[in-house]
N, C-alpha and C positions, 0 to 999 in steps of 0.2 A: 207183212216183210218191209223195212227200210229198202231199196233200190242198192241192189249189189249186196242183197247175204241172203241165206238160202234157211229154212228152217231145217229140225233133224231131221223131220220125217223125208226133207226135199232131198236132204243129200244119203241116204238111202237110197232112195232112187236114182237122184245121179249118179251114184257107184255102181248101181247094178249094171245102168245103162253105158256108163260109161267100161266096166268088166265088159262088156258084149262089142266095143270099139275093139277095145284091148286084144282078146280072142283073137276078131276079125286080123290082126297086125303082129300078130305071135309075141305081140309081148307079154311081159311076165307076172304082171300086177294080180294080187292072190286080194279077196276082202275076206278077213279075222272079224270071229266075232270069239269076244268076250261076256262073264254071264251079268245080268240085266239087261240085254239085248244092246250092246252097244256092239259098234261096228268099227272098222277104220281100214284103209288101201294098206298093202305093203307094199314093198319090192325091193331085190337085194339085185346090184349090179356089180361085179367084180372089174376094176377099171385100172390100165394101166397111168401113171402118175411120174412126173420128172421126179427123179430122186433128189433135185433140189429144191424143192418142192417140202422135205422130208428133214426136219431138221436131226432125229436120230434114227438112224438107220441100222439095224441088225444085217452084217455082214455072212455068218456062220448058213443063212440060208439063201444067199442071192443065186444060187444056181439047181435050184427043187422047182419041183413043178408039181401044180396043182393038177393031180387027173382030170377032179370033178371039176374044172373050171378050165381047163387047157388053158392054164395062163402061167406060162415061163417067166421066171425072174430075172432078170438079166443085171449083171452086176453093173455092165457099161455104163446103162444111163435110164433106168426106170425099175418100178414097184409097181407092185400090184396093190390094190387096196382096195376091201369091202365096201360100197357105198350101202345102208339102208336108208330106205324112204319109207314114210308112216303117215300118210294123208288122216288129219283124225277132224272130226266136228269140232267146234268152240263153244260152247253154248254163253260162254261170257259173250263174243263178238257178231254169233249169228254167221260165220263163214270157214271154211275150212282151213288145218291150218297144217304148213308141212317141217315134219318133224326128221332127222335124219341122223343117222350117227357115220360114222369112219371108222376101217379099223385096220390096221395092218395082219398080213395073213399070221401071224402069230397071235393077232385076237389082240393086239395094244389098241385101245382108240386114240385116235389122233387129239390133238387139242385144240384150241379154239385157234389159235396162233399160226397152226397148221394147214388145219381145214380153212383157216382165211387166205393164206397163200395159196391154196389150190385154186381159188376163185379169181374165173376169166378177167385179167383186167381189164376189159372190158366196161365189167361191172365194176372191180373193185374202184378204181378213179369214182366211180358216181358214187358211190357208197362209203366210200373214205368218215365223213363226218358220222356216218352213223352206225360204225364199226361194230363196235360193244351193247350198241340196242338192235339193230336191223337183225342181227345172229347172236342168239343169245342162248345157254345150256341150260334147262331144268326141267322139274322131272314130271317121263310119259305122264299125259292124262290119265294112261289108261292102263300102263302097263307098270307105273311105278318105277320106272329104270331113268337115269341120268340120260337125256336126246336134247340136241343141240334144236334148235325150230329157227323156223322166221317169222317175226312176231309180225302179226295178223293187224296193226293198230291202220293199216293203209289199203286193207282188203278192201273193202265192202267200196271206198270210194273210185280202186282202178276197176273193180269190177263193173261197180254201174257204170262207167264210161265206156268198158268194152262191152258189155250187153246194148248198151244205147247206139253203139256204132254196127252191131251186126241186125244183119236181115237174113240169115237161114236159119230157120226156127229148130233146125235138127242140130245146131253145134250146143256142143252140150257144157255146162259151165263149169264142170271141175276139166273139161279138155282146155279148158280157153284160158282156164286158171294158169293150169300147167304148165301151158304153153309160155302162159308170161313169167312165173319166177320161179320153175325148176331151172331154165339154164344157167340161174344165178352160183347154184350149187350142182351143176355138172348132169342135172336131169334132163334127157335131152328127148324131145317127143319126136317119134317117129312122122315124116313126111306121110306115111299112108293112115293117117289120121285125120290126116286134110278137106274138104271139101270135093265133093267128087268122087270120096274111096269109097268110106265108109261110115253109116249113117245108121242109127237106133234105128230097129224094127226093117234095117236090109234082109 
């Protein structure tokens, strides 16, 4: 395999190793399996976002409480949205791909404009010229439903550089990759994943 890329078998092994780390940090990642022995990682997070980032608002439910997630919608400034993240292996690019959807409490999906407006400004400014190619909406390759995705065209180069400078053999490829790309779309990686805290095989 070219530097920075991984095989499908390596992806499955790395995903299992990553789940060991996730369990130790009490992170909610899960492995999903579909027919023909195809796997992907999945995680859901409910987050409060500024209402100025949401163009279409439903006011009738802004004081309701979602008991399962313990999240109260406040009329004054915030709204709760659910982020659903999937890590899927791309056989075309030989790298993992981050797919995600974001939806309101009533189940309505956010548009690409709304998703883009919620990207941290430090990334938004840098990615402005690639706005419509860096994040695109495509059919999920395993589920057949529309999902947003971070385009994987630069992942091999990115990970070749990352792995070249890492001298800790315990560092998980998927963890390094998620640390690099996840924050762009609000996926934060706990510091407990860091060196010296949890390593595969501990």
